[in-house]
C-alpha distance (Angstrom), angle and dihedral (degrees) to the residues before:
residue distance angle dihedral
M1 . . .
R2 3.74 . .
W3 3.77 112.1 .
H4 3.86 127.1 -113.8
H5 3.83 108.6 -147.7
Y6 3.76 128.6 -149.3
F7 3.81 109.0 -116.6
I8 3.82 92.8 -110.8
T9 3.85 81.9 86.9
V10 3.71 89.1 66.1
I11 3.89 92.7 50.8
T12 3.90 88.0 50.6
I13 3.86 92.8 50.2
L14 3.78 89.3 46.6
L15 3.66 93.3 57.3
L16 3.77 95.8 40.8
S17 3.96 96.1 46.5
S18 3.73 120.9 83.8
A19 3.86 112.3 -87.5
K20 3.80 119.9 -112.0
V21 3.77 130.7 -176.2
Y22 3.74 112.1 -138.7
P23 3.87 123.4 -162.8
K24 3.82 117.7 -102.7
E25 3.73 94.1 -112.1
K26 3.79 91.3 62.6
C27 3.73 89.6 56.1
Q28 3.93 101.1 56.2
P29 3.67 112.9 124.1
D30 3.78 127.3 -122.6
F31 3.95 85.8 -141.1
T32 3.78 116.1 62.8
I33 3.75 117.5 -148.9
P34 3.78 109.3 -125.1
P35 3.96 115.9 -113.1
P36 3.77 119.5 -102.6
P37 3.86 113.4 -85.9
K38 3.82 116.8 -82.4
T39 3.77 88.1 -111.5
L40 3.73 87.9 76.8
T41 3.72 95.8 60.1
K42 3.82 91.1 86.4
V43 3.75 93.0 49.7
S44 3.77 121.7 98.9
A45 3.87 117.7 -94.4
D46 3.78 90.8 -116.8
I47 3.82 94.0 58.4
K48 3.88 89.7 47.6
K49 3.87 92.1 55.4
N50 3.84 96.5 84.6
P51 3.81 111.9 57.1
V52 3.75 120.1 165.3
Y53 3.89 123.0 -146.8
V54 3.81 117.1 -164.0
F55 3.80 119.7 -167.1
F56 3.91 119.8 -167.7
D57 3.67 120.6 -158.3
G58 3.91 100.2 -123.7
S59 3.80 100.3 -178.3
L60 3.76 117.1 127.9
S61 3.82 94.6 -110.3
M62 3.75 89.1 67.4
K63 3.78 92.0 62.8
G64 3.82 90.0 79.8
F65 3.76 88.6 71.1
V66 3.81 94.4 62.0
V67 3.85 98.5 44.1
K68 3.76 105.6 94.3
Q69 3.75 118.6 -124.3
P70 3.81 109.6 -170.0
P71 2.92 134.7 -120.3
Q72 3.72 86.2 23.6
E73 3.84 118.8 82.5
S74 3.78 124.0 -125.1
I75 3.78 105.3 -138.0
Y76 3.84 86.2 177.4
I77 3.76 95.1 72.4
N78 3.78 98.1 47.9
L79 3.82 92.9 41.8
L80 3.89 91.5 53.8
D81 3.86 88.2 53.4
Q82 3.81 89.5 50.3
L83 3.74 92.2 45.3
I84 3.78 93.1 54.1
S85 3.78 89.7 48.7
A86 3.89 90.9 48.9
A87 3.80 92.3 48.9
D88 3.62 92.6 47.6
D89 3.82 91.6 52.7
L90 3.82 94.8 42.6
G91 3.80 97.0 47.3
S92 3.74 130.1 74.9
V93 3.80 80.3 -154.6
T94 3.85 126.1 7.8
L95 3.84 121.4 -159.5
Y96 3.87 119.7 -168.6
H97 3.67 125.5 -149.7
K98 3.82 140.6 -176.1
F99 3.81 120.5 -148.1
G100 3.84 136.8 -169.0
R101 3.78 120.5 119.3
R102 3.79 85.0 -16.5
I103 3.79 139.3 19.1
E104 3.82 121.8 -115.5
Q105 3.81 129.1 -177.1
L106 3.75 114.6 -123.3
N107 3.75 131.6 -142.0
E108 3.80 124.1 -144.4
K109 3.82 95.4 -85.0
E110 3.64 94.1 44.4
T111 3.78 90.8 50.9
Q112 3.68 93.5 53.6
R113 3.74 88.0 47.4
M114 3.84 90.9 68.1
T115 3.84 86.7 76.9
Q116 3.89 88.5 60.5
Q117 3.75 137.4 67.0
N118 3.99 93.2 -114.6
G119 3.93 87.8 59.9
Y120 3.77 88.5 74.4
D121 3.80 102.5 38.5
C122 3.81 113.0 115.4
P123 3.75 114.4 -128.9
D124 3.82 94.4 -170.2
S125 3.82 129.0 94.4
A126 3.85 118.3 -72.1
E127 3.73 91.1 -102.2
K128 3.86 93.1 54.0
C129 3.70 91.1 43.6
E130 3.80 91.5 54.8
L131 3.81 88.0 54.9
D132 3.72 89.2 51.0
N133 3.77 93.1 55.4
K134 3.71 89.1 52.7
E135 3.75 101.5 48.0
T136 3.80 132.7 62.1
R137 3.77 103.3 169.8
L138 3.70 100.6 -153.8
D139 3.89 91.1 154.4
K140 3.94 86.6 67.9
V141 3.84 91.5 50.2
F142 3.82 90.0 47.3
K143 3.84 93.6 50.0
A144 3.72 88.7 51.7
I145 3.81 94.0 56.1
T146 3.76 93.7 68.2
V147 3.78 94.3 59.4
D148 3.82 101.3 83.4
Q149 3.77 116.9 32.1
N150 3.81 92.9 -169.1
A151 3.82 92.4 58.0
T152 3.82 133.7 93.1
Y153 3.79 116.8 -138.5
I154 3.77 125.8 -157.1
V155 3.79 122.2 -168.7
T156 3.80 126.6 -173.6
S157 3.85 118.5 -166.8
D158 3.81 144.0 133.5
L159 3.94 83.7 -120.3
F160 3.80 89.1 -139.1
L161 3.76 104.5 162.4
S162 3.83 131.2 165.7
S163 3.94 121.9 -112.9
E164 3.89 86.6 -112.6
E165 3.94 88.0 59.5
L166 3.78 89.7 57.5
T167 3.91 96.6 56.0
G168 3.72 138.3 59.6
V169 3.91 122.0 -10.8
K170 3.66 95.0 -12.4
F171 3.81 90.4 56.0
S172 3.85 90.9 46.5
K173 3.74 91.0 53.3
M174 3.81 90.6 62.5
E175 3.85 96.7 32.7
Q176 3.78 98.2 55.7
P177 3.80 99.7 56.1
L178 3.84 92.5 46.5
K179 3.81 89.2 52.2
E180 3.86 89.0 49.3
I181 3.76 88.2 52.1
L182 3.93 93.8 55.1
R183 3.78 89.7 41.4
Q184 3.82 87.4 61.1
G185 3.72 91.4 54.2
K186 3.78 95.6 -104.4
T187 3.87 126.6 144.3
I188 3.79 127.8 -128.6
G189 3.80 115.9 -151.6
V190 3.95 117.6 -167.3
L191 3.73 117.1 -161.4
G192 3.83 116.6 -171.2
V193 3.81 119.4 -168.7
M194 3.81 127.4 -175.3
N195 3.79 107.2 -137.1
S196 3.79 141.0 176.9
F197 3.79 113.5 -99.1
N198 3.66 129.1 -159.4
G199 3.89 108.2 172.7
I200 3.88 150.0 57.3
I201 3.68 128.1 -54.5
Y202 3.68 109.5 -148.3
D203 3.81 136.8 -153.6
I204 3.73 100.9 20.7
P205 3.79 106.7 166.6
T206 3.84 128.1 -131.0
N207 3.70 136.5 -143.7
E208 3.77 86.9 -121.2
G209 3.66 94.9 54.1
G210 3.82 130.4 -98.1
T211 3.70 125.4 59.9
I212 3.94 137.7 -91.3
T213 3.83 133.7 -163.2
Y214 3.76 131.3 -120.1
A215 3.73 127.7 -149.0
G216 3.69 102.4 167.0
A217 3.99 98.0 87.8
K218 3.77 114.9 117.1
K219 3.74 97.6 179.4
R220 3.88 132.3 25.4
P221 3.77 134.7 167.2
F222 3.65 124.4 -113.6
F223 3.78 126.7 -165.9
V224 3.80 137.1 -141.8
L225 3.90 115.6 -159.7
I226 3.80 113.7 -161.5
I227 3.88 112.9 -168.8
G228 3.80 128.4 -177.8
D229 3.77 140.2 56.2
Q230 3.76 113.0 2.6
K231 3.91 92.7 -120.7
N232 3.88 89.2 56.3
V233 3.72 92.8 47.1
N234 3.79 91.4 51.2
F235 3.85 90.1 45.6
V236 3.91 92.9 56.7
K237 3.90 91.7 42.4
K238 3.75 94.2 53.4
R239 3.67 92.7 46.3
L240 3.81 94.7 53.4
E241 3.94 88.5 44.1
Q242 3.79 93.6 50.0
D243 3.86 94.6 47.9
S244 3.84 120.5 21.3
L245 3.79 97.3 15.3
M246 3.91 98.1 46.6
D247 3.79 111.5 134.1
K248 3.96 90.2 0.6
K249 3.89 100.0 102.5
E250 3.85 90.9 131.7
F251 3.75 89.7 60.0
Y252 3.81 104.8 54.3
K253 3.78 142.0 39.7
F254 3.93 128.6 -161.1
S255 3.70 128.0 -154.1
L256 3.76 129.9 -174.4
I257 3.89 124.5 -149.0
T258 3.67 111.9 -173.0
S259 3.87 140.0 153.7
N260 3.80 88.8 -148.8
V261 3.76 119.1 117.0
I262 3.84 118.3 -97.0
T263 3.75 106.3 -142.4
K264 3.84 99.8 -173.1
N265 3.81 134.3 58.5
L266 3.68 105.0 -97.1
N267 3.91 91.1 -164.8
L268 3.75 81.4 74.1
S269 3.66 107.9 37.0
R270 3.78 96.7 23.7
D271 3.83 91.7 -163.1
I272 3.84 127.8 97.4
T273 3.83 105.9 -144.3
E274 3.68 138.8 162.9
E275 3.92 89.3 -97.7
N276 3.83 95.1 56.9
L277 3.91 99.1 43.1
I278 3.74 125.5 79.9
N279 3.94 106.7 -145.6
A280 3.70 93.0 -134.3
S281 3.72 107.1 -176.9
S282 3.85 125.9 -172.3
R283 3.80 85.6 -129.0
D284 3.86 91.4 61.1
E285 3.87 120.6 104.4
G286 3.73 112.7 -94.4
Y287 3.81 94.9 11.6
K288 3.79 120.9 148.3
F289 3.83 129.6 160.9
T290 3.80 119.7 -171.0
V291 3.73 135.0 165.3
T292 3.80 123.2 -141.0
D293 3.90 122.1 -134.1
K294 3.84 88.3 -97.5
G295 3.88 90.7 56.3
L296 3.86 95.2 -105.7
P297 3.97 107.2 149.0
I298 3.77 114.1 -138.1
F299 3.85 123.2 -164.4
R300 3.77 122.8 -157.8
L301 3.82 113.7 -171.3
K302 3.81 142.9 155.1
V303 3.88 118.9 -126.5
R304 3.92 128.4 -179.7
Q305 3.68 123.4 -126.3
G306 3.80 108.7 -177.4
E307 3.77 108.8 -50.6
E308 3.90 91.5 -24.9
N309 3.72 125.5 95.4
I310 3.78 114.0 -141.3
K311 3.90 124.4 -164.4
K312 3.83 113.4 -150.2
R313 3.74 132.1 -169.4
L314 3.85 118.0 -160.4
E315 3.75 127.2 -174.3
A316 3.74 118.0 -162.7
G317 3.81 108.1 -130.6
């Protein structure tokens, strides 16, 4: 059987591969994020600078996370509730979407339905629903995240991708937007949570060709990707840890991927926190990020010490 890989593999490959800078025209999305509601037109520019876009994986394999399986607790249902609350508190405007083979914007009722079984039901014909089982178009979501540099993006998914999606053109479609995000000085937080599962996993390939389904899984991990400014990533992470993940440290892991400069030796502290990261944004004065032919990233930035401006050049070794 060919293996399906969780998307954390993509993140790892992204960091290990040599970095490339792509022109903006290559990163334009097929899907256009809807503009903020007209009610925001009367709001000051400062308030409108922090929109939040949330994307829920609506493929039928995700339904097993919201079907209760006593006595096991479903962290997923409570976490989605807290995620919606955190996104609303963080964003000057928050827009919710559901994605599978296509991306759909959700209204308030449809958003709340993503915590229920009927949020994952397919209303289309059997033929179209079968396609929906087989496609989770993360590439469309990742193209969308490069549109608004001021925004925070949150994606929930099981990150269940085929081997074909991790190679060639399909891999490039997901890799390029993530590299562009890091080049902009943004941060990617990856939260993985082990959860009870009571449903069907679709589109598992076999050595003989074709695919099968599997209904015997009792637990599966789901993932929350938080993409944006580091302070906003930390805000969402802390809200989830304080609410739905309280006393559940054995069930989740969190990784931070950033192009910001780490100022302390992590061999000693072992933790990346706000205190030992410089939030070096491409919009900051004196900021320059380049990559050598050998793939070595070099940061040039200006910091202030008292009344004196100091220029720094840091090489990641």
